[in-house]
C-alpha positions in Angstrom: 39.6 9.9 -45.1 42.9 11.2 -44.0 43.5 12.6 -48.2 40.1 13.6 -48.6 40.1 16.0 -45.4 44.2 17.7 -46.5 42.8 18.1 -49.7 39.9 20.3 -48.2 42.3 21.8 -46.2 45.2 22.9 -48.9 42.1 23.9 -51.0 40.5 26.2 -48.0 37.5 24.4 -48.0 37.5 24.0 -44.9 39.8 25.0 -41.6 41.4 23.3 -39.2 39.8 24.8 -36.7 36.4 23.9 -38.2 37.0 20.6 -38.6 38.2 20.3 -35.1 35.5 22.1 -33.8 32.9 19.7 -35.6 34.9 16.8 -34.2 34.4 17.9 -30.5 30.6 18.5 -31.1 30.3 15.3 -32.7 32.2 13.8 -29.4 30.0 15.9 -27.0 26.6 14.5 -29.1 27.9 10.6 -29.4 30.3 9.9 -26.1 27.9 9.8 -23.2 26.3 6.8 -24.5 29.6 5.3 -26.5 32.1 5.8 -23.9 35.1 6.0 -26.1 37.2 9.0 -24.5 38.2 9.4 -20.9 40.1 12.8 -21.5 39.2 15.7 -23.9 42.5 17.8 -24.8 40.2 20.9 -26.3 42.6 23.9 -25.9 45.5 21.6 -27.2 43.8 20.5 -30.0 42.8 23.9 -31.2 46.0 25.9 -30.8 47.3 23.0 -33.0 44.7 23.7 -35.5 45.4 26.9 -35.7 48.7 26.8 -36.2 48.3 24.5 -39.4 45.0 27.2 -40.5 48.0 29.7 -40.4 50.7 27.6 -42.3 48.0 27.4 -44.8 47.0 30.9 -45.2 50.9 31.7 -45.2 50.5 29.5 -48.6 53.0 27.0 -46.6 52.7 23.7 -47.6 51.5 20.8 -45.2 52.1 17.0 -44.4 49.0 14.6 -44.6 48.5 14.5 -41.2 48.3 18.6 -40.5 45.6 19.6 -39.4 43.8 16.5 -38.9 42.0 15.4 -35.7 43.1 12.3 -34.2 42.7 10.0 -30.7 45.5 8.6 -28.4 44.9 5.4 -26.6 45.2 6.5 -22.9 48.6 4.8 -21.9 50.4 7.0 -24.5 52.3 9.9 -23.5 51.2 13.2 -24.1 53.2 15.9 -22.7 51.1 17.9 -19.5 47.9 15.9 -20.0 46.8 13.2 -17.5 47.2 9.7 -18.6 45.8 6.7 -16.7 46.4 3.5 -18.8 42.5 2.8 -17.5 43.9 3.0 -14.0 42.8 4.5 -10.6 46.4 3.5 -9.2 47.3 6.6 -12.1 44.4 8.8 -11.4 46.1 12.0 -10.8 48.9 11.6 -13.1 50.0 14.4 -15.5 52.4 13.0 -18.3 55.8 15.3 -17.9 56.7 14.6 -21.2 55.9 13.5 -24.9 55.8 10.0 -26.1 58.3 9.9 -29.2 55.7 9.0 -31.8 53.2 12.1 -30.0 56.6 14.4 -30.6 56.7 13.6 -34.3 53.0 13.9 -34.4 53.2 17.5 -33.0 56.1 17.9 -35.7 53.9 16.7 -38.2 50.9 19.1 -37.6 47.8 16.3 -36.2 45.7 17.6 -33.8 44.7 15.7 -30.4 41.7 15.2 -29.6 42.0 13.5 -26.4 43.1 10.7 -24.9 40.7 7.1 -25.0 39.6 4.4 -22.6 40.7 1.4 -22.7 41.4 -1.9 -19.8 43.2 -0.9 -16.9 47.2 -1.5 -18.4 45.8 -2.2 -21.8 44.9 -6.2 -19.9 41.8 -7.0 -21.5 39.8 -8.1 -24.5 36.3 -6.0 -23.9 37.4 -2.4 -22.6 35.1 -3.8 -19.4 38.0 -3.6 -17.4 38.9 0.6 -17.5 38.6 1.8 -13.9 36.4 4.6 -15.4 33.7 3.4 -17.9 33.0 0.7 -20.2 33.1 1.7 -24.1 30.4 0.1 -26.1 30.4 -1.1 -29.6 29.3 1.7 -31.9 27.3 -1.3 -34.3 25.3 -1.9 -31.1 25.8 -0.3 -27.5 25.1 -3.4 -26.2 27.9 -5.0 -27.2 31.9 -4.5 -26.2 34.2 -2.5 -28.5 36.6 -5.1 -27.9 39.7 -4.4 -26.1 42.5 -3.1 -24.8 42.5 -0.7 -27.7 38.1 -0.6 -27.6 38.2 3.3 -27.3 40.5 3.9 -30.2 38.6 1.5 -31.9 35.0 3.0 -30.8 36.1 6.6 -32.0 37.5 6.0 -35.3 34.1 3.9 -36.3 31.6 6.4 -34.9 33.0 9.2 -36.3 34.5 10.5 -33.3 37.5 10.8 -34.9 39.3 10.8 -38.4 42.6 8.4 -36.5 43.3 7.1 -33.8 46.3 5.4 -31.9 46.2 2.4 -29.9 48.3 -0.7 -28.5 48.7 -4.2 -29.4 50.2 -6.7 -26.7 48.0 -10.0 -27.9 45.7 -8.4 -30.2 44.5 -4.9 -28.9 44.5 -3.3 -32.1 43.6 -5.6 -34.5 40.3 -7.9 -32.3 39.1 -4.5 -31.4 39.6 -3.0 -35.3 37.6 -6.8 -36.2 34.9 -6.0 -33.6 34.3 -2.2 -34.7 34.2 -2.7 -38.6 37.6 -0.4 -38.6 41.3 -1.0 -39.9 44.1 -1.6 -37.3 47.6 -2.2 -37.7 50.1 -3.9 -35.5 53.9 -2.6 -37.1 56.6 -5.3 -36.7 58.0 -5.5 -33.7 60.9 -2.5 -33.1 59.3 -0.7 -36.4 57.6 2.0 -33.9 59.3 3.2 -30.7 57.9 2.6 -27.4 59.3 5.4 -25.5 56.6 7.0 -23.8 53.8 3.8 -23.9 53.3 2.5 -20.2 54.6 -0.7 -20.3 52.5 -4.1 -20.4 54.6 -6.7 -21.6 58.1 -5.0 -22.7 58.4 -7.9 -25.6 55.2 -7.8 -27.3 53.7 -4.1 -26.9 54.1 -2.2 -30.3 52.1 0.8 -31.0 50.0 1.2 -34.4 47.1 2.7 -36.3 43.4 2.8 -36.2 42.0 3.8 -39.9 38.9 3.2 -41.8 41.2 2.1 -44.4 44.4 0.9 -45.1 45.5 4.0 -47.1 44.7 6.0 -43.7 46.9 3.8 -41.5 49.4 3.7 -44.1 49.8 7.6 -43.9 50.4 7.2 -39.9 52.5 4.7 -40.1 54.7 6.9 -42.3 54.8 9.6 -39.6 55.1 7.3 -36.3 57.8 4.9 -37.6 61.6 5.0 -37.7 64.6 4.1 -35.2 64.2 6.1 -31.8 67.6 6.3 -29.4 65.1 6.5 -26.4 64.3 3.1 -27.5 66.8 0.3 -28.1 64.5 -2.2 -29.8 63.6 0.1 -32.3 65.2 -1.3 -36.1 67.3 0.2 -37.7 64.9 0.6 -40.6 64.9 3.5 -43.5 61.9 5.6 -42.8 59.2 4.8 -45.7 56.4 6.6 -47.2 53.9 3.7 -46.7 51.2 5.0 -48.7 53.4 5.6 -51.6 53.0 1.4 -51.8 49.7 1.2 -52.2 49.7 0.3 -56.4 46.5 -1.8 -55.6 47.7 -5.0 -57.6 48.6 -8.4 -55.5 48.9 -10.6 -58.8 50.9 -13.5 -58.0 51.5 -12.9 -54.2 51.1 -16.2 -52.5 48.7 -15.9 -49.4 48.8 -18.7 -46.6 46.0 -20.0 -45.1 46.8 -22.5 -41.9 44.5 -25.8 -41.2 44.8 -25.0 -37.6 43.2 -21.6 -37.6 40.0 -23.0 -39.5 39.5 -25.7 -37.1 36.3 -25.3 -35.1 35.2 -22.0 -36.4 31.8 -20.4 -36.1 30.1 -21.7 -39.5 28.8 -18.0 -40.2 32.4 -16.6 -39.6 33.4 -19.3 -42.0 31.7 -18.8 -44.8 32.1 -14.9 -44.7 36.0 -16.1 -44.0 36.1 -18.5 -47.4 34.0 -15.6 -49.3 36.9 -13.1 -48.5 39.5 -16.0 -49.7 37.7 -15.7 -53.2 37.9 -12.3 -53.9 41.9 -12.4 -52.8 42.0 -15.4 -55.7 39.7 -12.9 -58.1 42.7 -10.2 -57.4 45.3 -12.2 -58.2 46.5 -13.9 -55.2 47.3 -17.7 -54.9 45.9 -19.3 -51.8 48.1 -22.0 -50.1 47.4 -24.1 -47.3 49.7 -24.0 -44.9 50.3 -25.6 -41.4 51.6 -23.7 -38.2 51.8 -26.8 -35.9 53.0 -24.9 -32.8 50.2 -22.7 -33.1 48.1 -25.1 -31.1 50.3 -23.7 -27.7 50.7 -20.0 -28.9 47.8 -19.1 -27.0 49.5 -20.9 -23.4 52.8 -19.4 -24.0 51.5 -15.7 -24.5 49.9 -16.2 -21.0 53.1 -17.2 -19.7 55.3 -14.8 -20.9 52.7 -12.0 -20.9 51.9 -12.4 -17.0 55.2 -12.7 -16.3 56.1 -9.1 -18.2 53.4 -7.4 -16.6 54.5 -8.5 -13.0 58.0 -7.2 -13.6 56.7 -4.3 -15.3 54.4 -3.3 -12.5 56.3 -3.2 -9.9 57.0 -0.2 -10.2 53.3 1.2 -9.5 54.5 1.7 -5.2 52.7 4.6 -4.2 55.8 5.8 -3.5 57.7 7.6 -6.6 54.0 8.8 -8.6 50.3 8.1 -8.6 48.3 7.0 -6.6 49.6 6.9 -2.8 46.9 5.3 -0.2 48.0 4.9 3.5 44.7 3.0 4.6 43.5 5.0 8.0 41.8 1.9 9.7 44.7 -0.2 9.5 46.7 3.2 10.7 44.6 3.7 13.8 44.6 0.1 14.2 48.4 0.6 14.2 48.7 3.3 16.2 46.1 2.0 18.8 48.0 -1.1 19.9 51.5 0.9 19.2 52.5 -0.7 15.8 54.7 0.6 13.4 52.9 1.1 10.0 55.8 -0.4 7.5 56.7 0.7 3.4 55.1 -2.8 2.7 51.8 -1.8 4.2 51.7 1.6 1.5 52.9 -0.7 -1.3 50.3 -2.8 -0.4 47.5 -0.5 0.2 48.4 1.3 -2.4 48.3 -1.2 -4.6 44.7 -3.3 -3.2 42.8 0.2 -3.8 44.9 1.3 -6.7 44.8 -1.7 -9.1 41.5 -3.7 -10.5 41.0 -7.7 -10.3 42.4 -8.5 -13.8 45.6 -6.2 -12.9 45.9 -8.3 -9.7 45.5 -11.4 -11.7 47.7 -11.4 -13.5 50.4 -10.2 -11.8 49.9 -13.0 -9.6 50.3 -15.2 -12.1 53.6 -13.6 -13.6 54.8 -13.4 -10.1 54.6 -17.5 -9.7 55.7 -18.1 -12.9 59.0 -16.4 -12.4 59.5 -17.2 -8.7 61.8 -19.8 -7.8 61.1 -23.3 -8.6 58.9 -22.6 -11.2 60.8 -20.3 -13.5 62.3 -23.1 -15.6 59.3 -25.0 -16.1 57.3 -22.4 -17.4 58.6 -19.0 -17.8 61.7 -20.9 -19.7 60.0 -23.4 -21.5 57.6 -21.0 -22.7 60.2 -19.4 -24.6 61.4 -22.0 -25.9 57.9 -22.5 -27.6 58.1 -19.1 -28.5 61.2 -19.8 -30.2 59.4 -23.2 -32.1 56.4 -21.0 -33.3 59.3 -18.5 -35.0 60.4 -21.3 -36.6 57.0 -22.0 -37.9 56.7 -18.3 -39.2 60.1 -18.3 -41.0 59.1 -21.9 -43.0 55.4 -20.3 -44.1 57.2 -17.5 -45.2 59.5 -19.1 -47.8 56.7 -20.3 -49.4 54.2 -17.6 -49.0 54.1 -13.9 -48.9 51.2 -13.3 -46.6 49.7 -15.7 -43.9 45.4 -15.6 -43.3 43.2 -15.9 -41.1 40.1 -13.9 -38.9 41.0 -11.5 -36.9 38.5 -12.9 -33.8 36.8 -16.7 -33.6 33.0 -14.0 -32.7 31.9 -10.8 -33.3 31.6 -8.8 -31.0 29.8 -10.0 -27.7 27.2 -8.8 -25.5 28.8 -6.1 -22.2 29.2 -8.6 -19.2 28.6 -12.0 -21.2 32.2 -13.0 -20.1 33.1 -11.0 -16.9 33.0 -13.9 -14.7 35.2 -16.2 -17.1 38.6 -15.1 -17.8 39.1 -17.8 -19.9 36.6 -17.3 -22.3 37.7 -13.8 -22.3 41.7 -15.0 -22.9 40.0 -16.6 -25.8 39.0 -13.6 -27.9 42.9 -13.8 -28.5 43.6 -16.8 -30.5 44.0 -15.9 -33.4 46.3 -12.8 -32.7 48.9 -13.9 -30.3 51.0 -15.1 -32.8 52.6 -12.3 -34.3 53.0 -10.7 -30.6 55.2 -13.5 -30.1 56.8 -13.6 -33.4 57.1 -10.1 -34.0 55.4 -10.4 -37.4 53.2 -7.4 -38.8 49.5 -8.1 -38.5 46.5 -6.0 -39.6 42.6 -6.8 -39.3 40.5 -5.4 -41.8 36.4 -5.7 -42.6 35.1 -8.7 -44.5 32.0 -8.9 -43.9 28.8 -8.5 -41.0 26.9 -10.9 -39.2 23.4 -9.7 -38.4 23.0 -10.5 -34.4 19.7 -8.9 -32.7 18.7 -6.3 -35.9 22.7 -5.1 -35.7 25.0 -5.5 -38.4 28.1 -6.5 -36.5 31.6 -7.1 -38.7 34.2 -9.7 -39.0 37.8 -8.9 -39.4 40.1 -10.6 -41.5 43.5 -10.7 -40.3 47.3 -10.9 -42.8 50.6 -11.1 -40.9 53.4 -10.7 -43.5 57.2 -11.1 -43.1 59.1 -9.0 -40.5 59.4 -5.2 -41.9 56.9 -5.7 -44.7 54.3 -3.7 -43.9 54.4 -2.0 -47.4 53.1 -5.5 -48.6 50.9 -6.0 -46.1 48.9 -2.7 -46.4 49.5 -2.9 -50.6 47.2 -6.0 -50.0 44.4 -4.9 -47.4 44.1 -1.6 -50.1 44.0 -4.0 -53.0 41.0 -6.0 -51.4 39.3 -2.7 -50.5 39.3 -0.8 -53.4 40.6 -3.9 -56.4 37.8 -4.1 -58.9 37.2 -8.0 -60.1 
């Protein structure tokens, strides 16, 4: 889609302003029911669009993203725009700077339509944990869009943006991409700068794109990737034009299918998954059964490491430095009547009590417990050792195969409210995706079929994981799946 709109802009069949205004019309038509956006940046978007139109009118060359409307997950900072991370504790926070990726997008001429909804601080698998609204699935508004980047996935699926950005800590790009029927890429850890991303779990977080096709994701990745002096975890990897690697041929490539991932898989999803394997075979790939023996411990490992990092990262939200500050008036009055002083600690506690939602509090408490004296070695340290074993499984597998293939999620989009009272069931939504974050490998979800439920065609996603820093190979494999002639 990006290239198609780029050609229309260059050929003056449409202006960027016209394109941008059309997308705002679509948002106004649809988003009251869908709930994909938290903040619209109409003034900024039209300024960016006019700037691109002026360049085109002067005969200047523009890049592929110039003048193309996009949406940004609301945990990524955009200068002078509210950034909430889906939490009341940041309700009044206006970002004073651009994230590195936003600086690069602005330089490329991208048009930012607004900020999208998410589970609070990216903690969730359904975008029902947002402090503001629930994002609905465009294929069936009675079902969830997935999470935590549900707003970004839904915006692209519903035609409210041409492409979008999300963040992925344990599957938060790939699972909503699967539920909404779009392509979602989690790059290799260190491929994309995290400077300006509100941190959830720093060793797991990664920013990535949503698009209608692998080509769209490749074009966006070309712009946002690369080393950043503001993020010490970014790798010294050469900048690439990933779209140039989409040759539409995977002949001779070996795709590993982990036997552990197919156990207890839903019959309908398993059938669609097996048909997609046959498609890869017909396109010249060799399918190899592999084993990832420690993957059985991946979810448990993730839910020790991630809350520990959450506990550390969210300590900064104390009501003092920025964001919400609450002094409970009833408590203050009681203290005054009884000649008691209100302490700084109590201000912290009041702010967090009112500012954080239930899921955020749950994960902070889990992480604080895990990191506490007497439990650190038993839980956190042991989880890090298992993480090393899981990574070794991947290293061994990639000596035999080029890619690892699995379903993205064990289910299609579930109904809103279905899992709200059972956090463990919600956590199991990430069972196939967390390994990519624990190991740092790139992973991509793409549509492989649909299942009809209650009269709606619900998307099923396939997940390909690749070798570290082989996004070009991963994107080409999905592109070949999309366009390959059998």
